[in-house]
N, C-alpha and C positions, 0 to 999 in steps of 0.2 A: 464577454467573459473577462474583460479587463479588471473587474473588481477583484478577481481571485489573485491578482498580483499585488494587491494593495495590503500592506501590513496592518493598516488600521482596520480594514474589513475583517481580517483573520483574528486580530486581537479582540474585536467585538464578538466574533463568532465564538471563540473559545471562552470568553467571559460568560456566555450564555449556556454553552453546551459541554464544557469541559468535564464536569462531574458525571454527566450522562454517559459520555464516551468512556471515561475511566471505569465506570461501573459495568459497561458492556463487555461481553466476552472478547478477548483478543483473538478473533477468528483467524486473522492472517498469521499471527504468531503460532497458533495451533497448527495451521496448515504447513507453515515452513518447517516446524519442528517434526511433523510427521513425514514430510517429504525428504528432509535432510537429517539423517540420524547423526552424522558427524557434526561435532561442535565447531562449525565454521565461524570465522570472523564476519560480522554483518554490519552493513550501513543501511539505516532507514532514512530515506530522503523525503522531505516534507512530512515529518513525523507527526506534527500536530499534537494530539493528546499523548502520543508516544506509548499508547497502551500495549501495542505489539512489541515494541522494543523493551518495555518494562518486563513483559512476560518472558521474552527470550533471554534477557539478561538474568532473570530469576532462576532459570533452569540451566544456566551454565554457558550460554553463548557469549562471545566477546562482541558487544554491540555498541555502536555509536548512533545516536538519534540526532538528526540534523533538521533544523527548520529556520526560517528567517524571522519568526516571531519571538523576539528575545524575552518579552514579558512572560509568555507562557512557559518557555524553557527554563527561565530563572525560577519560576514558581515550582515547576516539577523537580528541578535539581535540589531545591531545598526540602521538598516533600519526600523524595525517594533517596535519601542519603544512605540507606542500608544496602543499596545495590551498587555494583561496579559499573553501572551504566554511565556512559559519557554523553552529556548533552552539549551540542555544538550549534552555535548560531552561524548560519551561512547561507549562501546563495546557491541554489541547485544548478545554475548555469555556470558557476565558477566555484566548484567545490574546493574547500581549503585542505586538500589532502594530496599526498604524493601519488604518482601513478601506481596502479595495482596495489592499493593499500588494503583492500578487503576481498575476501573470498566471494561474498555475496553482497549485492546491493538490491534494495527493493523500495518500491513506493506503493502506497495503498490509496487509491482514489486521487492521484495527483495528475495523471495525464488527462483525466476527464475535465480538467480546468482549462484546457487549451483547445480552441476550435481551429487552429491553424497547424498544419503539419510541420512547417518550418521550425516552430518553437520546439516541437517534439523531437525533431532531428537533432537540434542543439542539445537538448536534455539527454537524449540517448548517447550521443558521442561523449558528453561529459561524464555521464554515469559509467559508461564502458571504460573510460580512461582510468577510473579509480578502482575498477573491479577485475579480479583475476579469473573467476570461474563462471558465475551465473548472474545475469541481470534479470530482475523480475519486476513485473508491474501487475497490479490488480486493477482492472477497469470494468465498467458496467457493460453488460451484455445486450447488444442490440436485438438478439433473437428473442429476448424476453419482452414481448409487446405489452404485456400487462404492466410491467415495471416502468417501461418508458412512458406509458400513458399516466401512471400514477405520479411520476416525477414532473411531467409537464403540468399537471394540475397543481401540484404543491408549489411549483416554481412561480405561480401567479401570486403567491403570498409570501414565499420565502426564497430569496435568490440563491440560497445554498443548494437548492434542488435544480437549478438551471445548469445542467452538466451535459457533457458529451458522452454518448454511447458508442460502442465500437463493435464491428464484426471481426471475426478471426482473420478473414482475408485482408481486411483493412490493416490490421496489425502487422501482418507479414509484409505488406507493401511499405508501411511506415518504417519498420526496422530495416528492410533492405535499402530503402532510399536514404537512410541516415548515413550509410557508408561504413558502418562498423563491421569488422570481420567476426563471423560467428560460425560455429560448427552446426548448430541446430536451433530451431525455434519450435517450442511445443506449447500446447494449450490444454488447460485443465479446468474442469468445472469447479466453481467456488461459490458457495452461498446458495441456500435454497430451503425447502421445507424442513430438512433435517436439522436446521439451526434451532428449531423450536426446542430441541433437547437441551440446548445451552441454557434455556430459561429455568431449568430445574437445577438449582445450584447444588443440590445434594448429589446430582449425577454429573456435574460439569467435569470433574476430574476424569471420569471414564469417557464422557462424551467427546472430550478433546482428542481422544485416541481414535475413535471410530467414525465420527461425523465426517471428517475429510474423506474417508473411504466410501461413505454413503453417497457423497457428491457424484462419484463416478457412475452410479446407477441411474441418476435422474436425467431426463431429457434436457437439451439445451434451452428449450422454450420456458422452463421454470427455473433455470439457473440464473442467479443474480449477477454474477461477475465472471470474467475470464481471467484466469491466472496465466499470464504469458511468461514463459521461462525461456530466456535466450542463453544458450551455452556459448560462451565466448571462446575464441581461438587463443 
């Protein structure tokens, strides 16, 4: 998975997929806004297309989107000048922020790029350093065997699908072994059949309110990802 740490790889990825991602519903943004009604300050790490940050900023959250791909961020900064969203080029292992700068920090599909736990421990400690309240990550769910098989097949032709899947027990172990102090760690279902409602653009405004609630009713075996929420001390 070393390719995922290569800025050239990601620059090429976003040159092919950026518009597709920007046109997709900001599902993590919808989920975060439904989970936290208070307008917290938020840092998105490894923001990529920044679609979740763009959405959260548009509804009143104070958001910073960080990524190490300067080409993509510069393009997005010029495109979304109407938002108070701050785009920052930076390294997730050495974040350019003071301690406890944000109420919430999150990443969507970032941990899946690392097949070694040591790198994740470093990421967690650095993410916790700049976070006051909640550290969040969205990762692919190993209990969904159909999705794992689909990604294995697609990875034969597209390296973007060569990712790591997680169990909830594995996430607990990784967070504990990172050494960060936390009050609690909770897991929530994210992604699944209900996401089809987002494809109906006329209903998307309403769907963003109740689709995250529908996730709770589905079994883990059809759930796409795990939303891991760590409440810090």
